[in-house]
C-alpha angles and dihedrals in degrees: 000000000000118000122195113247095194134247126335139163117231144130144135104140129104119310136298102013093031097056119114110266149113115305143172116238125220134196131194110198093191091059098029088229135136132199140164137221124209122242103205124171110273095031115133117227120198113163141141130210112244132199117336131336107246134197111260095216123217134315116223129172092351097309135092122245111206117238106264091207097058085226120190116219134215108262094218096054125094090215115109097192138063117242094262095049090046090053091051090048091054091053086081103030134128090205091056092045091240095123102062089141094060105133096198120110116250134211125221114212145182113225126198120206099164141317107328091000103111128137141180117232144157136228137172108276091229090062091060113189095341093106091052092051093047090054092050096244108179090206138352146183131201118242103185149320134236147114118330098255092046089051091047092051091048090051091054097042096044093043090056096041094047093042093233123137126234094236145015131211121260091242092054092052093047093049092051093054091064094059108032120161121232117292091252090060092050091051091049093051091050092046093054092052092044090057092049093048092056096055108131093239091060103034118099113230093224093059122086109223121230123212116246116273122154125213116198123200100201094116097036093053097034091235092165089065094058112097124221093253120044130175122222131234116225128221126298127257130185109289095014115139135208119198122175150098122275112243102170143342125219119177106307092342124101118195114212136184098220118224115257138034096287111184096029107167092015095096132263126279143128111321092007142094129033114015097036135278120291111235134176122225125195096225091205087081087069093062114110095022129113102228117206131177116294114252095205137043101243139061114262097182110106112271115209108205119229093211114095115250096020097093124188123334130191115239090226088077092068125105111239123238098186 
């Protein structure tokens, strides 16, 4: 029995399946095996949640340890672990500051999520840009590299001095993607902050500075395919189905054109009318579910409309296209 382990970004094998891109992970406890499936633009998804959503346990040394509590998770939550497995996971976590002895070099970065939405963060140098992609950073630039604690101090000092937070809400990131400025403007905003961050009064001596170079994820994410107004898919429940075509993938979010003419008679507008509504799904809500083939032709997960005054609609009210 294969359970979904949620979204991830990976690649490196032969084309086309080996190319770097957004994927869904899968785990079979009976076999002790893991695999992934690519989520390219144009792919049709048609699946139904089966049984109960179960805790995925903890990953250690490259393998997954099954949850010993057989915990059942809330279908609406993006969390893939029960409270006790999550606590165990954080016992060796850079984010929780419980790995101060980590000998690996770390990179300090500036990440851009939209106008005014910039943050300073750190990630293990060996992971490269994976952390930036997983967060859904529209663009980024490296600031410096050094030991973990030096990178952690730089993150705190620069974040405070530059008046940038260490995180943004999911809703803020999603809203920004629908109204992004030209790439040149994103690069300029990152460049200005990069210059300020490397002022001698702010820069830690133990961190090696990196010259400015911006990487933009417009093409990788498919940002040009995301309309200005996007509905949202709610959490999964047993028997709930999702049917649609992948348009884009950003971080943990998957943008789908749902099957059917959702919104017929409700007026035309971005993401609406003939061809189905465009909706975003936090693919982390899929983790822990066994996903079988959809029995119907429409999405039955709640669809929260992005247009003011429409409110929440049930996907079952759509007209199926296939």
